[in-house]
C-alpha positions in Angstrom: -0.5 0.0 -0.3 1.0 3.2 0.1 0.7 6.6 -2.5 2.7 8.4 -4.8 2.8 12.1 -4.9 2.5 13.8 -8.6 3.9 17.1 -9.1 3.6 19.0 -11.7 4.6 23.2 -12.9 1.6 23.2 -15.1 -2.0 22.5 -13.8 -3.0 18.5 -15.5 -5.9 17.5 -16.0 -6.3 14.4 -13.6 -9.3 12.0 -13.2 -12.2 12.9 -11.4 -12.2 11.6 -7.3 -12.3 7.7 -7.7 -10.9 7.3 -10.9 -8.0 5.4 -12.2 -4.9 7.9 -12.4 -4.2 7.8 -16.0 -1.9 10.9 -17.6 -2.7 12.6 -20.8 1.1 12.5 -22.9 0.7 16.3 -23.0 0.7 16.4 -18.9 3.0 13.7 -18.6 5.2 17.6 -20.1 5.1 18.6 -16.6 5.3 16.3 -14.9 8.5 17.4 -12.1 8.6 14.6 -9.6 6.5 11.8 -7.7 8.1 11.5 -4.3 6.1 7.8 -2.7 4.8 7.4 0.5 5.0 3.8 1.8 5.1 3.3 5.5 2.4 5.0 7.8 2.5 5.1 11.1 -1.5 4.7 12.6 -2.0 8.5 15.4 -5.1 6.9 16.7 -8.4 8.7 13.7 -4.8 9.6 11.4 -2.4 8.3 9.3 0.8 9.6 8.7 3.4 8.9 6.4 7.7 11.1 5.5 9.1 10.6 2.6 12.5 12.9 3.5 15.9 13.3 1.8 14.2 13.3 -1.8 15.5 16.0 -3.9 13.5 16.9 -6.4 14.7 20.0 -8.5 11.7 21.5 -10.6 11.5 25.0 -11.6 8.6 26.5 -11.6 6.3 27.8 -14.8 4.4 30.4 -13.1 5.2 30.3 -9.5 3.1 27.6 -8.4 3.7 23.5 -8.4 0.6 21.2 -8.6 0.1 17.9 -6.9 -2.0 14.8 -7.3 -1.7 11.6 -5.1 -2.2 8.3 -6.6 -3.0 5.1 -4.0 -1.4 2.3 -4.9 -3.7 1.0 -3.3 -7.4 0.6 -1.9 -7.0 3.0 0.4 -8.5 3.2 4.1 -9.4 6.9 3.3 -13.3 8.3 5.9 -15.2 9.8 3.4 -15.2 13.2 3.7 -11.6 13.6 4.4 -9.3 14.6 2.2 -5.7 14.1 2.6 -3.0 16.2 3.4 -0.1 17.3 2.3 3.8 18.9 3.6 6.8 20.1 2.5 10.0 21.5 3.2 11.0 23.6 -0.4 14.7 24.3 -0.2 16.5 26.7 -2.1 19.0 25.2 -4.2 23.2 26.8 -4.4 
């Protein structure tokens, strides 16, 4: 199980909720990188996953980054709950 965080430098057209993750050829041109979260820690009503030391160099085309989450198996996210992602972005040398 786990999730992949897909990072784009242009707003992609992603599938509707509960549909299979699929990118158009055009949207695939704007993929900056993918971070995989495969280990989660249970915290009573929540889970926390972490990936560290995953350098993904990027250039933002419009001052923004865009994200899509891809479930690698059947997710156990409660109805009405939205996953949250936190990132640390470091400026390169």
